[in-house]
C-alpha positions in Angstrom: 6.8 -13.0 -12.6 8.3 -16.5 -12.1 6.3 -19.7 -12.2 6.7 -20.0 -8.4 5.5 -16.4 -7.8 2.5 -17.1 -10.0 1.6 -20.3 -8.2 2.0 -18.6 -4.8 0.0 -15.6 -6.0 -3.5 -14.9 -4.7 -6.0 -12.4 -6.1 -5.5 -10.0 -3.2 -1.7 -9.9 -3.5 -1.6 -7.0 -5.8 -1.8 -6.1 -9.5 0.3 -6.7 -12.6 0.9 -4.8 -15.8 1.9 -5.8 -19.2 5.1 -4.2 -20.6 4.4 -0.8 -22.1 1.0 -0.5 -20.4 -0.3 1.6 -17.6 -3.4 -0.6 -17.1 -3.6 -2.6 -13.8 -4.7 -6.2 -14.0 -5.6 -8.7 -11.2 -4.7 -12.3 -11.5 -7.9 -14.0 -10.3 -6.8 -17.2 -8.6 -6.1 -18.8 -5.3 -2.7 -19.6 -4.0 -1.5 -23.0 -5.3 -3.6 -22.9 -8.5 -1.6 -23.1 -11.7 -3.8 -20.9 -13.9 -6.1 -18.0 -13.5 -8.0 -15.2 -15.2 -6.4 -11.9 -15.9 -8.9 -9.1 -15.4 -9.0 -5.3 -14.9 -10.3 -4.4 -11.4 -13.5 -3.1 -13.2 -14.1 -6.4 -14.9 -13.5 -8.3 -11.7 -15.9 -6.1 -9.7 -18.6 -6.3 -12.4 -18.2 -10.1 -12.9 -17.5 -9.3 -16.5 -15.6 -11.3 -19.1 -12.0 -11.3 -18.2 -9.2 -9.8 -20.4 -7.1 -13.0 -20.7 -6.1 -16.2 -19.0 -2.6 -17.0 -17.6 -0.8 -20.3 -16.9 2.0 -20.9 -14.5 4.1 -22.6 -17.2 4.2 -19.3 -19.1 1.6 -18.3 -21.6 -1.0 -15.5 -21.2 -3.8 -16.3 -23.7 -6.6 -14.2 -25.1 -9.2 -15.8 -27.3 -6.9 -18.8 -27.9 -4.0 -16.7 -29.0 -0.8 -16.1 -26.9 -0.5 -12.4 -26.1 2.4 -12.7 -23.6 4.2 -14.7 -21.0 4.0 -14.5 -17.2 7.7 -13.7 -17.0 7.0 -10.4 -18.7 4.4 -9.3 -16.2 5.4 -6.4 -14.0 4.3 -7.0 -10.4 2.9 -4.4 -8.1 2.5 -6.2 -4.8 0.2 -4.8 -2.1 1.9 -4.0 1.2 1.3 -6.9 3.6 
């Protein structure tokens, strides 16, 4: 995912996966926002603590540690 794709992304646009993972994650943010929560659909639906937080300039952080980069996220866009 590029920085522009991230900024243009909305929660309902689809899901992403981390490399070597089969788990789907939502990026919980509105279009135009430069950061957002990364949560499983179950976490999102239950208003539970999210898995991580992502920033348009690159890092995906979990408990103040970088666990990845948005450029590594694999996008599965919902059909429009």
